[in-house]
C-alpha positions as CSV (number, residue, x, y, z in Angstrom):
1,M,-14.5,-3.1,50.7
2,E,-15.1,-1.2,47.6
3,E,-11.6,-1.8,46.2
4,I,-12.0,-5.6,46.6
5,E,-15.4,-5.5,44.7
6,I,-13.8,-3.5,41.9
7,I,-11.0,-6.0,41.6
8,I,-13.4,-9.0,41.6
9,E,-15.7,-7.2,39.1
10,T,-12.8,-6.4,36.8
11,S,-11.5,-9.9,37.0
12,K,-15.0,-11.2,36.1
13,E,-15.2,-8.9,33.0
14,E,-11.7,-10.0,31.8
15,M,-12.7,-13.7,32.2
16,E,-15.9,-13.1,30.2
17,L,-13.7,-11.5,27.5
18,S,-11.7,-14.7,27.4
19,I,-14.9,-16.7,26.8
20,A,-16.0,-14.2,24.1
21,H,-12.6,-14.6,22.4
22,L,-12.9,-18.4,22.6
23,K,-16.3,-18.3,21.0
24,N,-15.0,-16.2,18.2
25,E,-12.1,-18.6,17.6
26,F,-14.5,-21.5,17.5
27,T,-16.5,-19.8,14.7
28,N,-13.3,-20.0,12.6
29,I,-13.1,-23.8,13.1
30,R,-15.4,-25.4,10.6
31,A,-17.6,-28.3,11.6
32,G,-18.6,-29.8,8.3
33,K,-21.3,-27.6,6.9
34,A,-20.7,-24.5,4.8
35,S,-20.8,-21.1,6.5
36,P,-20.0,-17.5,5.4
37,N,-17.6,-17.4,8.4
38,M,-15.3,-19.8,6.6
39,L,-14.3,-16.9,4.3
40,K,-14.0,-14.3,7.1
41,G,-10.2,-14.1,6.9
42,V,-10.0,-13.7,3.1
43,M,-8.5,-10.4,1.9
44,V,-8.9,-9.3,-1.7
45,D,-6.7,-6.9,-3.6
46,Y,-9.3,-4.2,-4.3
47,Y,-7.9,-1.5,-6.5
48,G,-4.5,-1.7,-4.7
49,S,-5.7,-2.1,-1.1
50,S,-6.2,-5.3,0.9
51,T,-10.0,-5.4,1.6
52,P,-12.0,-8.1,3.5
53,L,-14.0,-10.2,1.0
54,S,-17.3,-9.4,2.9
55,Q,-16.9,-5.7,2.1
56,I,-16.8,-6.2,-1.7
57,S,-19.3,-9.0,-2.1
58,N,-22.3,-10.8,-0.8
59,I,-21.5,-14.2,0.7
60,N,-24.3,-16.9,1.0
61,T,-24.7,-20.5,1.7
62,P,-27.6,-21.9,-0.5
63,D,-27.1,-25.4,1.0
64,A,-24.9,-27.1,3.6
65,Q,-22.1,-27.9,1.1
66,T,-22.0,-24.7,-1.0
67,I,-20.8,-21.2,-0.5
68,T,-21.6,-18.5,-3.2
69,V,-19.7,-15.2,-3.4
70,Q,-21.6,-12.6,-5.4
71,P,-19.2,-9.6,-6.0
72,W,-20.7,-6.1,-6.3
73,E,-18.4,-5.6,-9.3
74,K,-18.2,-8.4,-11.9
75,N,-14.6,-7.4,-12.8
76,M,-13.5,-8.5,-9.3
77,L,-14.3,-12.2,-9.9
78,G,-10.7,-13.1,-10.8
79,E,-9.2,-11.2,-7.9
80,I,-11.7,-12.9,-5.5
81,Q,-11.0,-16.3,-6.9
82,K,-7.2,-15.7,-6.5
83,A,-7.7,-14.4,-2.9
84,I,-9.7,-17.5,-1.9
85,M,-7.0,-19.8,-3.4
86,N,-4.2,-17.8,-1.7
87,A,-6.0,-18.0,1.7
88,N,-5.1,-21.7,1.7
89,L,-8.5,-22.9,3.0
90,G,-8.5,-26.1,1.0
91,F,-11.3,-24.8,-1.3
92,N,-11.4,-24.9,-5.1
93,P,-13.5,-21.8,-6.1
94,M,-15.2,-21.9,-9.5
95,D,-16.1,-18.8,-11.5
96,N,-19.3,-19.1,-13.5
97,G,-19.1,-15.5,-14.9
98,E,-21.7,-14.2,-12.4
99,S,-20.3,-15.4,-9.0
100,I,-17.8,-17.6,-7.3
101,I,-19.1,-21.0,-6.3
102,I,-17.3,-23.1,-3.6
103,N,-18.2,-26.7,-2.9
104,V,-17.2,-27.4,0.6
105,P,-15.8,-30.9,0.8
106,A,-16.9,-33.3,3.5
107,L,-14.4,-33.5,6.4
108,T,-12.2,-36.7,6.6
109,E,-11.8,-38.4,9.9
110,E,-8.2,-37.2,10.0
111,R,-9.2,-33.6,9.4
112,R,-11.9,-33.8,12.0
113,K,-9.3,-35.0,14.6
114,E,-7.0,-32.1,13.6
115,L,-9.9,-29.6,14.0
116,A,-10.8,-31.1,17.4
117,K,-7.2,-30.8,18.4
118,R,-7.2,-27.1,17.3
119,A,-10.4,-26.5,19.3
120,K,-8.8,-28.1,22.4
121,S,-5.8,-25.9,22.0
122,E,-8.0,-22.8,21.8
123,S,-9.9,-23.8,24.9
124,E,-6.6,-24.4,26.8
125,N,-5.5,-20.9,25.7
126,A,-8.7,-19.5,27.1
127,K,-8.2,-21.4,30.4
128,V,-4.6,-19.9,30.6
129,G,-6.2,-16.5,30.1
130,V,-8.7,-17.1,32.9
131,R,-5.9,-18.3,35.2
132,N,-3.8,-15.2,34.4
133,H,-6.7,-13.0,35.3
134,R,-7.1,-14.9,38.6
135,K,-3.4,-14.3,39.3
136,E,-3.6,-10.6,38.5
137,A,-6.6,-10.2,40.8
138,N,-4.9,-12.1,43.6
139,N,-1.8,-10.0,43.3
140,E,-4.0,-6.8,43.5
141,I,-5.7,-8.1,46.6
142,K,-2.4,-8.9,48.3
143,K,-1.4,-5.3,47.9
144,L,-4.4,-4.0,49.7
145,D,-4.3,-2.8,53.3
146,V,-7.1,-5.1,54.7
147,S,-7.3,-7.9,57.1
148,E,-6.0,-11.4,56.3
149,D,-9.6,-12.8,56.5
150,M,-10.8,-10.3,53.9
151,K,-7.9,-11.2,51.6
152,K,-8.6,-14.9,52.0
153,N,-12.3,-14.5,51.4
154,S,-11.6,-12.3,48.3
155,E,-9.1,-14.9,46.9
156,E,-11.8,-17.6,47.4
157,S,-14.3,-15.5,45.4
158,I,-11.7,-15.1,42.6
159,Q,-11.1,-18.9,42.7
160,D,-14.9,-19.5,42.5
161,L,-15.0,-17.3,39.4
162,T,-12.0,-19.1,37.9
163,N,-13.7,-22.5,38.5
164,K,-17.0,-21.2,37.0
165,Y,-15.3,-19.8,33.8
166,S,-13.1,-22.9,33.4
167,K,-16.3,-25.1,33.5
168,I,-17.9,-22.8,30.8
169,I,-14.8,-23.3,28.7
170,D,-14.9,-27.1,29.1
171,D,-18.6,-27.1,28.2
172,L,-18.0,-24.9,25.1
173,F,-15.1,-27.3,24.0
174,N,-17.2,-30.4,24.5
175,T,-20.0,-28.9,22.4
176,K,-17.6,-27.9,19.7
177,E,-15.8,-31.2,19.7
178,A,-19.1,-33.1,19.3
179,E,-20.1,-30.8,16.5
180,I,-16.7,-31.4,14.7
181,M,-16.7,-35.2,15.2
182,K,-20.4,-35.6,14.1
183,V,-20.5,-37.1,10.6
């Protein structure tokens, strides 16, 4: 049945979006080494409007413990430094007159556990999303005017997808947890 195929395909696409969202959330959880993504959420007051830091400067990581922010306009150094402090990321930005330098502190064991807990929470949210997509698909299938066998087979296909994407989420979490806990 074409309707059933559409429901299954839509469900698969939505589950893939849950995975993509999880991957995006994981990039925001730092795992010890410096990354430009750490400053992704920083908004700077740029001539009266709130602007992402990446749109007014060049962000680099010269080594695993340092982030440099090179603004395109030198007069923005103070605003950038203030924005990084206000973002409450636990960084102490230093202004050297040319750029902002951030030394990324090594993670403590306690902080690693907090980050692993946050990663676990994000992966659970992704699983809830996958299960919600399963529920929506099953509800759509129940509404169809087809034989009980077709409905049962379709629901089994949806369950197989759910199991597949739940395993992907578990694998992503295990990888991220290992990355976070690695000293």
